[in-house]
C-alpha positions as CSV (number, residue, x, y, z in Angstrom):
1,X,-9.5,-36.0,-33.3
2,X,-11.2,-34.7,-36.4
3,X,-10.2,-31.5,-38.0
4,X,-13.4,-29.8,-36.9
5,X,-12.8,-30.7,-33.3
6,X,-9.2,-29.6,-33.4
7,X,-10.4,-26.2,-34.8
8,X,-13.0,-25.8,-32.1
9,X,-10.4,-26.7,-29.4
10,X,-7.9,-24.1,-30.9
11,X,-10.6,-21.4,-30.9
12,X,-11.6,-22.1,-27.4
13,X,-8.0,-22.0,-26.2
14,X,-7.5,-18.7,-27.9
15,X,-10.7,-17.3,-26.4
16,X,-9.8,-18.4,-22.9
17,X,-6.3,-17.0,-23.2
18,X,-7.8,-13.6,-24.3
19,X,-10.2,-13.6,-21.3
20,X,-7.4,-14.5,-18.9
21,X,-5.2,-11.7,-20.4
22,X,-7.9,-9.1,-19.9
23,X,-8.4,-10.2,-16.3
24,X,-4.7,-9.9,-15.6
25,X,-4.4,-6.5,-17.3
26,X,-7.4,-5.0,-15.6
27,X,-6.2,-6.3,-12.2
28,X,-3.0,-4.4,-12.5
29,X,-4.7,-1.3,-13.6
30,X,-6.8,-1.2,-10.4
31,X,-4.2,-2.1,-7.9
32,X,-3.7,0.5,-5.2
33,X,-0.5,2.5,-4.8
34,X,1.7,2.4,-1.7
35,X,3.9,4.9,0.2
36,X,6.5,3.9,2.7
37,X,7.6,6.0,5.7
38,X,10.5,5.4,8.0
39,X,10.4,6.1,11.7
40,X,14.0,6.9,12.7
41,X,15.4,8.0,16.1
42,X,14.2,11.6,15.8
43,X,12.1,12.0,12.6
44,X,9.7,10.4,10.2
45,X,10.7,10.5,6.5
46,X,9.1,11.8,4.4
47,X,7.3,14.3,6.6
48,X,4.6,15.4,4.1
49,X,2.9,13.6,1.2
50,X,-0.2,13.8,-1.0
51,X,-1.8,10.4,-2.0
52,X,-4.9,9.0,-3.5
53,X,-7.7,7.6,-1.3
54,X,-7.0,3.9,-0.8
55,X,-3.2,4.2,-1.0
56,X,-1.4,1.8,1.4
57,X,0.6,3.8,3.9
58,X,3.5,1.6,5.2
59,X,5.3,2.7,8.3
60,X,8.7,1.0,9.0
61,X,10.6,1.3,12.3
62,X,14.3,1.9,12.1
63,X,16.9,3.2,14.5
64,X,17.3,2.5,18.2
65,X,14.6,4.4,20.0
66,X,11.0,3.1,20.5
67,X,8.2,5.0,18.7
68,X,4.4,4.6,18.7
69,X,2.2,5.7,15.8
70,X,-1.2,7.4,16.0
71,X,-3.2,9.0,13.3
72,X,-6.3,8.3,11.0
73,X,-6.8,4.6,11.3
74,X,-3.7,4.0,13.3
75,X,-3.1,3.5,17.0
76,X,0.0,1.4,17.5
77,X,2.0,1.1,20.8
78,X,5.7,1.7,21.2
79,X,8.1,-0.6,19.3
80,X,11.7,-0.4,18.0
81,X,11.4,-2.8,14.9
82,X,8.7,-3.9,12.5
83,X,6.2,-2.3,10.2
84,X,2.5,-1.6,10.0
85,X,0.2,-0.6,7.1
86,X,-3.0,1.4,6.9
87,X,-5.2,2.5,4.0
88,X,-5.4,6.2,3.4
89,X,-9.0,7.2,3.8
90,X,-8.8,10.8,4.9
91,X,-6.2,13.6,5.3
92,X,-4.5,13.9,8.7
93,X,-1.3,13.7,10.7
94,X,0.5,10.5,11.7
95,X,2.8,11.0,14.7
96,X,4.9,9.5,17.4
97,X,3.5,10.9,20.6
98,X,6.6,9.9,22.6
99,X,8.9,12.2,20.6
100,X,7.6,15.7,20.1
101,X,7.8,16.9,16.5
102,X,7.9,13.4,14.9
103,X,5.0,13.6,12.5
104,X,4.0,13.2,8.9
105,X,1.2,15.2,7.2
106,X,-0.8,13.1,4.7
107,X,-3.2,14.8,2.3
108,X,-5.7,12.4,0.7
109,X,-7.3,13.4,-2.5
């Protein structure tokens, strides 16, 4: 390869690397946050949070009793194990309607 072609190839490699670096950096900056909740035998933890719109709310079943989950964007039947995720779009309460008092208040801003 001539010296000129090698120089052009080096410049293009640097330019492509810079573009890729910007794409990776900006992708991380715009990724949504997440918040995990645990449904235990008699409570949901934490029981109150404030999150940004678009935050992923992840609900994880633990313990031995079955729980369902209803709330904004959620209507899941009773289960003992597993997890579900919903995007926070508006403020509201997520609860297990099987067990009175099992609820989490989510404020979306």
